[in-house]
C-alpha positions as CSV (number, residue, x, y, z in Angstrom):
1,M,0.0,0.0,0.0
2,K,1.2,3.5,-0.8
3,V,0.8,6.0,2.1
4,I,1.7,9.7,2.4
5,I,2.2,10.9,6.0
6,C,2.1,14.6,6.4
7,G,3.9,15.8,9.5
8,A,7.2,14.2,10.7
9,G,6.8,14.9,14.4
10,Q,6.5,12.3,17.1
11,V,3.2,10.9,15.9
12,G,4.0,11.0,12.2
13,W,7.4,9.4,12.7
14,Q,5.9,6.5,14.8
15,I,3.2,5.9,12.2
16,A,5.9,5.9,9.5
17,R,7.9,3.5,11.6
18,H,5.0,1.0,11.9
19,L,3.9,1.1,8.2
20,S,7.4,1.1,6.7
21,G,8.3,-1.9,8.9
22,E,5.4,-3.8,7.3
23,N,6.8,-3.3,3.7
24,N,4.4,-0.4,2.8
25,D,5.5,2.3,0.4
26,V,5.7,5.3,2.8
27,T,6.5,9.0,2.0
28,V,6.9,11.5,4.7
29,V,6.2,15.2,4.1
30,D,7.1,18.1,6.4
31,N,8.2,21.7,6.0
32,N,11.1,21.1,8.5
33,P,14.0,19.5,6.5
34,D,15.6,18.3,9.7
35,L,12.5,16.2,10.6
36,V,12.3,14.8,7.1
37,A,16.0,13.9,7.3
38,R,15.5,12.2,10.6
39,A,12.8,10.0,9.1
40,T,14.7,9.1,5.9
41,D,17.9,8.4,7.8
42,T,16.3,6.1,10.4
43,L,13.4,4.5,8.5
44,D,12.9,2.9,5.2
45,V,10.8,5.8,3.9
46,Q,11.0,8.5,1.3
47,G,10.9,12.2,2.3
48,I,9.8,15.5,0.8
49,A,10.5,18.8,2.5
50,G,7.8,21.3,1.9
51,F,4.3,22.4,2.9
52,A,2.0,19.3,2.8
53,S,-1.1,21.4,1.9
54,Y,0.5,22.5,-1.4
55,P,-0.7,20.4,-4.4
56,D,2.7,20.4,-6.1
57,I,4.3,19.1,-2.9
58,L,1.7,16.3,-2.6
59,D,2.2,15.6,-6.3
60,R,6.0,15.1,-5.7
61,A,5.1,12.8,-2.8
62,G,3.2,10.5,-5.2
63,A,-0.4,11.6,-4.4
64,R,-1.7,10.6,-7.8
65,D,-1.4,6.9,-7.0
66,A,-1.5,7.0,-3.2
67,D,-3.9,4.7,-1.3
68,M,-4.0,6.7,1.9
69,I,-3.0,10.1,3.3
70,I,-2.5,10.8,7.0
71,A,-2.6,14.5,8.0
72,A,-0.8,14.7,11.3
73,T,0.8,18.2,11.3
74,Y,0.5,20.5,14.3
75,S,-2.1,22.6,12.6
76,D,-5.8,21.6,12.4
77,E,-6.4,23.9,9.5
78,V,-3.5,22.5,7.5
79,N,-4.6,19.0,8.1
80,M,-8.1,19.8,6.8
81,V,-6.8,21.5,3.7
82,I,-4.5,18.5,3.1
83,C,-7.5,16.2,3.1
84,Q,-9.4,18.5,0.8
85,V,-6.6,18.8,-1.7
86,A,-6.0,15.0,-1.5
87,H,-9.7,14.4,-2.3
88,S,-10.4,17.2,-4.9
89,I,-7.2,17.0,-6.9
90,F,-5.8,13.6,-6.4
91,S,-8.8,11.4,-5.4
92,I,-6.9,9.6,-2.7
93,P,-9.3,7.0,-1.4
94,R,-8.6,7.2,2.4
95,K,-8.0,10.4,4.3
96,I,-7.2,10.6,8.1
97,A,-6.8,13.9,9.9
98,R,-5.7,14.8,13.4
99,L,-7.7,17.6,14.8
100,R,-7.4,19.3,18.2
101,A,-9.7,22.3,18.4
102,K,-12.9,21.5,20.3
103,S,-14.9,23.7,18.0
104,Y,-14.1,21.6,14.9
105,L,-14.7,18.4,16.9
106,D,-18.0,19.5,18.2
107,A,-19.1,20.3,14.6
108,I,-17.8,17.0,13.3
109,Y,-19.3,14.8,16.0
110,S,-22.7,16.6,16.0
111,D,-23.1,15.9,12.2
112,L,-22.9,19.6,11.3
113,Y,-19.9,18.7,9.2
114,R,-20.6,17.0,5.9
115,R,-18.1,14.6,4.3
116,D,-18.7,15.9,0.8
117,H,-17.7,19.4,1.9
118,M,-14.7,18.5,4.0
119,P,-13.8,14.9,2.9
120,I,-12.1,13.4,6.0
121,D,-12.8,9.7,6.4
122,V,-11.4,9.4,10.0
123,V,-10.9,12.2,12.5
124,I,-8.4,11.6,15.3
125,S,-8.5,13.8,18.4
126,P,-5.4,13.5,20.6
127,E,-7.1,15.3,23.5
128,R,-10.2,13.0,23.4
129,E,-7.9,10.0,23.2
130,V,-5.7,11.2,26.1
131,A,-8.8,12.0,28.2
132,E,-10.1,8.5,27.6
133,A,-6.7,7.1,28.6
134,A,-6.7,9.2,31.8
135,L,-10.2,7.9,32.8
136,Q,-9.0,4.3,32.2
137,R,-6.0,4.9,34.5
138,L,-8.3,6.2,37.2
139,S,-10.6,3.2,36.8
140,A,-7.6,0.8,37.5
141,P,-5.5,2.8,40.0
142,A,-3.2,-0.1,40.8
143,A,-2.1,-0.4,37.2
144,F,0.5,1.8,35.5
145,D,-1.0,1.1,32.1
146,T,-4.5,-0.1,31.0
147,E,-6.5,-0.5,27.8
148,T,-9.9,-2.1,27.1
149,F,-10.6,-4.7,24.5
150,L,-13.5,-6.9,23.2
151,N,-16.1,-4.1,23.5
152,G,-15.0,-3.3,27.0
153,R,-15.2,-6.8,28.3
154,A,-11.5,-7.4,28.9
155,Q,-8.5,-5.2,29.8
156,L,-4.8,-5.1,29.4
157,L,-3.2,-4.1,32.7
158,G,0.4,-3.0,33.3
159,I,1.4,-4.1,36.8
160,Q,4.6,-3.3,38.7
161,I,6.0,-6.3,40.6
162,H,7.2,-5.4,44.1
163,E,8.9,-7.5,46.9
164,D,5.6,-8.1,48.6
165,C,3.9,-9.6,45.5
166,P,2.6,-13.0,46.4
167,V,3.5,-14.6,43.1
168,V,7.2,-13.5,42.8
169,N,9.6,-16.3,41.9
170,T,6.7,-18.5,40.8
171,P,6.8,-20.0,37.3
172,L,3.9,-18.8,35.2
173,R,2.6,-22.3,34.5
174,Q,2.1,-22.7,38.2
175,L,-0.1,-19.6,38.3
176,T,-2.5,-21.5,36.0
177,D,-2.5,-24.4,38.4
178,L,-2.9,-22.3,41.5
179,F,-5.7,-20.0,40.1
180,S,-7.3,-22.3,37.5
181,T,-10.6,-20.3,37.3
182,L,-8.8,-16.9,36.9
183,R,-9.2,-15.6,33.4
184,A,-5.9,-13.8,33.3
185,V,-2.7,-14.3,31.1
186,V,0.7,-12.6,31.6
187,V,1.5,-11.7,28.0
188,G,4.5,-9.4,28.4
189,I,7.3,-8.7,30.9
190,R,9.7,-5.8,30.9
191,R,12.9,-6.6,32.8
192,E,15.9,-4.2,33.0
193,G,14.5,-2.2,30.1
194,R,13.8,-5.2,27.8
195,L,10.3,-6.2,26.8
196,F,9.6,-9.9,26.0
197,A,6.8,-12.4,25.7
198,P,7.3,-14.9,28.6
199,E,7.5,-18.7,28.4
200,P,5.5,-20.9,30.8
201,G,8.6,-21.6,32.9
202,D,9.5,-17.9,33.3
203,Q,9.1,-16.3,36.7
204,L,8.2,-12.8,37.9
205,F,10.9,-10.9,39.9
206,P,10.7,-7.7,42.0
207,G,11.3,-4.7,39.7
208,D,9.5,-6.3,36.7
209,D,6.7,-4.6,34.8
210,C,4.3,-7.2,33.6
211,Y,1.4,-6.8,31.1
212,V,-1.6,-9.0,32.1
213,F,-4.6,-9.6,29.9
214,V,-7.7,-10.2,32.1
215,V,-11.5,-10.5,31.7
216,N,-13.3,-7.6,33.4
217,E,-15.0,-9.7,36.1
218,D,-11.6,-11.0,37.2
219,V,-9.8,-7.7,37.4
220,A,-10.1,-7.2,41.1
221,R,-9.1,-10.7,41.9
222,T,-6.1,-10.5,39.5
223,L,-4.9,-7.3,41.2
224,E,-5.1,-9.1,44.6
225,V,-3.1,-12.0,43.2
226,F,-0.4,-9.6,42.2
227,G,-0.5,-7.9,45.6
228,K,-2.4,-4.8,44.6
229,S,-5.2,-3.2,46.6
230,V,-8.4,-2.2,44.8
231,K,-9.7,1.2,45.9
232,T,-12.5,3.2,44.5
233,Q,-11.6,6.7,43.4
234,E,-13.9,9.2,45.0
235,R,-11.8,12.4,45.2
236,V,-9.6,13.5,42.3
237,V,-7.4,16.6,41.9
238,I,-6.7,17.5,38.2
239,V,-3.8,19.8,37.5
240,G,-4.4,21.3,34.1
241,G,-7.7,22.7,32.9
242,G,-7.1,22.7,29.2
243,N,-8.8,20.4,26.7
244,V,-7.6,17.2,28.4
245,G,-8.3,18.2,32.0
246,L,-11.7,19.7,31.1
247,A,-12.7,16.5,29.2
248,V,-11.8,14.3,32.1
249,A,-13.6,16.6,34.6
250,Q,-16.7,16.6,32.4
251,A,-16.6,12.8,32.1
252,L,-16.3,12.4,35.9
253,E,-19.3,14.7,36.3
254,D,-21.3,12.5,34.0
255,R,-20.7,9.3,35.9
256,T,-23.6,7.7,37.7
257,K,-21.4,7.2,40.8
258,R,-20.2,10.6,41.6
259,V,-16.5,11.4,41.8
260,R,-15.6,14.7,43.4
261,A,-13.0,16.5,41.3
262,K,-11.2,19.8,41.7
263,V,-9.2,21.4,38.8
264,I,-6.2,23.6,39.1
265,E,-5.4,25.8,36.1
266,K,-2.6,28.4,35.9
267,N,-4.0,30.4,33.0
268,R,-6.8,32.6,34.2
269,Q,-8.7,32.7,30.9
270,T,-8.5,28.9,30.6
271,A,-9.6,28.5,34.2
272,E,-12.6,30.7,33.6
273,K,-13.5,28.7,30.5
274,A,-13.3,25.5,32.4
275,A,-15.4,26.9,35.3
276,D,-18.1,27.9,32.9
277,A,-18.2,24.5,31.2
278,L,-18.3,22.5,34.5
279,E,-21.3,22.3,36.8
280,R,-20.2,20.7,40.1
281,T,-16.4,20.8,39.7
282,I,-14.5,23.5,41.6
283,V,-11.9,25.2,39.4
284,L,-8.9,26.9,41.1
285,N,-6.8,29.5,39.3
286,G,-3.2,29.1,40.2
287,D,0.0,27.1,39.9
288,G,-0.3,23.4,40.4
289,L,3.2,23.4,41.9
290,D,2.1,25.7,44.7
291,S,1.9,23.7,48.0
292,A,-0.6,26.1,49.5
293,L,-2.9,25.7,46.5
294,L,-2.6,22.0,46.5
295,N,-3.6,22.1,50.2
296,E,-6.6,24.2,49.3
297,A,-7.6,21.7,46.7
298,G,-7.4,19.0,49.4
299,V,-4.7,16.9,47.8
300,D,-4.0,15.2,51.1
301,R,-7.5,13.9,51.2
302,A,-7.7,13.0,47.5
303,D,-7.5,9.5,46.2
304,A,-5.5,10.5,43.1
305,I,-3.9,13.4,41.4
306,L,-4.0,13.6,37.6
307,A,-1.4,16.0,36.2
308,V,-2.3,16.8,32.5
309,T,-0.8,20.2,31.7
310,D,1.1,20.6,28.4
311,D,4.4,20.7,30.2
312,D,6.0,17.3,31.2
313,K,8.2,18.8,34.0
314,T,5.2,20.5,35.6
315,N,3.3,17.2,35.5
316,L,6.2,15.4,37.1
317,L,6.8,17.9,39.8
318,A,3.1,18.4,40.6
319,S,2.8,14.7,41.0
320,V,5.8,14.4,43.3
321,R,4.6,17.3,45.4
322,A,1.1,15.9,45.7
323,K,2.6,12.5,46.8
324,Q,4.7,14.3,49.4
325,Q,1.6,16.0,50.8
326,G,-0.2,12.7,51.2
327,C,-1.9,11.8,48.0
328,P,-1.7,8.1,47.5
329,M,-1.9,7.9,43.7
330,A,-0.3,10.1,41.1
331,I,-0.8,9.9,37.3
332,A,1.2,12.2,35.0
333,L,0.9,13.0,31.3
334,I,4.3,12.5,29.7
335,N,5.1,13.4,26.1
336,D,8.9,12.7,26.3
337,P,9.6,9.0,26.5
338,T,13.0,9.6,27.9
339,L,11.4,10.8,31.1
340,V,9.5,7.6,31.7
341,P,12.4,5.9,33.6
342,L,12.2,8.7,36.2
343,L,8.7,7.8,37.2
344,G,9.6,4.9,39.5
345,P,12.4,6.7,41.4
346,L,10.0,9.7,41.8
347,G,7.2,7.6,43.1
348,I,4.8,8.4,40.3
349,D,2.3,5.5,40.0
350,A,1.2,5.7,36.3
351,Y,1.6,7.8,33.2
352,I,-0.2,8.6,30.0
353,N,1.6,8.7,26.7
354,P,-0.2,11.0,24.3
355,R,1.9,9.9,21.4
356,G,1.1,6.3,22.1
357,T,-2.6,6.8,22.4
358,T,-2.8,8.8,19.2
359,V,-0.6,6.3,17.3
360,S,-2.8,3.4,18.6
361,S,-5.9,5.3,17.5
362,I,-4.6,5.9,14.0
363,L,-3.4,2.3,13.7
364,R,-6.9,1.1,14.5
365,H,-8.1,2.8,11.4
366,I,-5.4,1.7,9.0
367,R,-4.8,-1.9,9.9
368,H,-5.8,-4.5,7.3
369,G,-8.8,-6.7,7.1
370,R,-10.8,-7.6,10.2
371,V,-8.6,-5.9,12.8
372,R,-10.9,-4.3,15.4
373,G,-8.3,-2.7,17.7
374,V,-4.6,-2.0,18.2
375,Y,-2.8,-0.7,21.2
376,S,0.8,0.3,21.1
377,I,3.0,-0.5,24.1
378,G,5.9,1.5,25.3
379,D,8.0,3.2,22.6
380,A,6.3,1.2,19.8
381,E,8.0,-1.9,21.3
382,A,4.9,-4.1,21.0
383,E,1.3,-4.1,19.9
384,V,-1.8,-5.7,21.3
385,I,-4.0,-6.6,18.3
386,E,-7.7,-7.5,18.4
387,A,-8.9,-9.2,15.3
388,E,-11.6,-11.5,13.9
389,V,-10.4,-14.9,12.6
390,L,-11.3,-15.4,8.9
391,S,-12.0,-18.7,7.3
392,T,-8.9,-18.2,5.1
393,S,-6.6,-17.7,8.1
394,P,-3.9,-20.4,8.6
395,I,-4.9,-20.5,12.3
396,S,-8.6,-21.2,11.7
397,G,-9.6,-24.7,12.8
398,R,-6.4,-25.4,14.7
399,S,-5.6,-25.8,18.4
400,I,-3.4,-23.1,19.9
401,R,-0.6,-25.6,20.7
402,D,-0.5,-26.5,17.0
403,I,-0.1,-22.9,15.7
404,D,3.5,-21.9,15.0
405,F,3.5,-18.4,16.6
406,P,6.8,-16.5,16.8
407,E,8.5,-16.4,20.2
408,G,7.3,-12.8,20.7
409,V,3.6,-13.6,20.3
410,L,1.0,-14.7,22.9
411,I,-2.8,-14.9,22.8
412,G,-4.4,-13.0,25.7
413,A,-8.1,-13.9,25.2
414,I,-10.6,-15.4,22.8
415,L,-14.2,-14.2,22.3
416,K,-16.3,-17.2,21.1
417,G,-19.8,-16.0,20.4
418,D,-20.6,-13.9,23.5
419,K,-18.2,-15.7,25.9
420,V,-14.7,-14.5,26.7
421,T,-12.4,-17.4,27.4
422,K,-8.9,-17.8,28.6
423,P,-6.7,-19.4,25.9
424,L,-5.3,-22.9,26.6
425,G,-3.1,-25.1,24.5
426,S,-6.2,-27.3,23.7
427,T,-8.4,-24.3,22.7
428,K,-9.4,-24.5,19.1
429,V,-9.4,-21.3,17.1
430,E,-12.4,-21.1,14.8
431,E,-13.7,-18.9,12.0
432,G,-15.6,-15.9,13.5
433,D,-13.7,-16.0,16.8
434,V,-12.2,-12.7,18.0
435,I,-8.7,-13.0,19.4
436,V,-6.5,-10.6,21.2
437,I,-2.8,-11.1,20.5
438,F,0.3,-9.6,22.2
439,A,3.1,-9.2,19.6
440,L,6.5,-7.7,19.8
441,A,7.0,-5.1,17.0
442,A,9.2,-7.4,14.9
443,D,6.6,-10.1,14.9
444,V,3.6,-8.0,13.9
445,P,3.9,-8.8,10.1
446,E,3.9,-12.5,10.9
447,V,0.8,-12.1,13.1
448,E,-0.9,-10.3,10.2
449,R,0.0,-13.1,7.9
450,L,-1.4,-15.7,10.3
451,L,-4.6,-13.7,10.6
452,Q,-4.8,-13.2,6.9
453,V,-5.4,-9.5,7.5
454,S,-3.2,-8.2,4.8
455,I,-5.8,-8.6,2.1
456,D,-7.3,-5.2,2.3
457,Y,-6.8,-2.1,4.4
458,F,-10.2,-0.7,4.0
């Protein structure tokens, strides 16, 4: 497939990395020659330096025979113009745009926008995606990472292993014997910076980060097995009242079971806007790093602090200060992946990766065939793929133990009809089943081959 990616920033680069690694013909366009050079030097892609909304630039990028264009520049308006030019002049079949401004999104999602006037097939909103990720983190406070699958019936949980974890130094195969009714599978382990798919004889050690796929009804019991307490979030302090913080606060207000939230926003105009949009949430205008203001927000009595400003360092420091003042749970939004290793030493419990959530959202819309969901783990180190099994798939009609999966691949769950089951060696994969697979990045192409999902992107 021939793809043009407009914008070579963090998101554009990651999408180019994914697609070029799967033998697609990828061209990256950006008006910053340095970003284009970085992409062409590190990835198997072509690069064009220039303004992606200009027809002659898109023509040079191969728009006349492109199958898809992804507009992921930093400007909403440029992204919309790119899609319009791609449609009107080059008739590119598939157009994806990243849009941030709430005004555009409100118009789009309320059907005021018409595809024939602004031809965008898929709209990706980073703020909405990040807000959803923040709410998921709050729903599973004992996990540092979480994502839902199978229409919300199962979850991927990232769990840190500590000395007091009851199952340390226990081979994973014994966990199945000890907790035979527990529908949970350890699909990935990060140890000393290396992520791998474990074998049945592998053990968990203190300091490991493990990824566990679990059916919703068994989440609480799974967390207990791994030594984590389950506590309902009733009071939350949100640092940052911009688009992300406001979306989270509004979602908390809409919940049936009320969660008391307070928002701290430094910019007065933004704070006033948030206060007008919220009904029951108190908005405080001030610096989230101010100890006195954190005290006024009641951070010592809060169940969690969520730091979602547009500055990573502010989010880190606000989280640390809140923890020092007695808040038991801190979640920080982190754009720079090089800061993630600091979270553990600083005592920050979980983080949100905006780039990862946006990349995952875009991948969901460009994957081949019957893929229903994709979640990118870490710095694009692995993916969790949810897909329907086709009759033409090599795995259809075979038992899991007889399928030649790569070493970096594990099945987390299988949906058969309306029942989510834990995969066993004897489990037979059949046409129409929906399976969730953990795959290291290098093994994703082989997973797509086994699923027969490379037939058609749209």
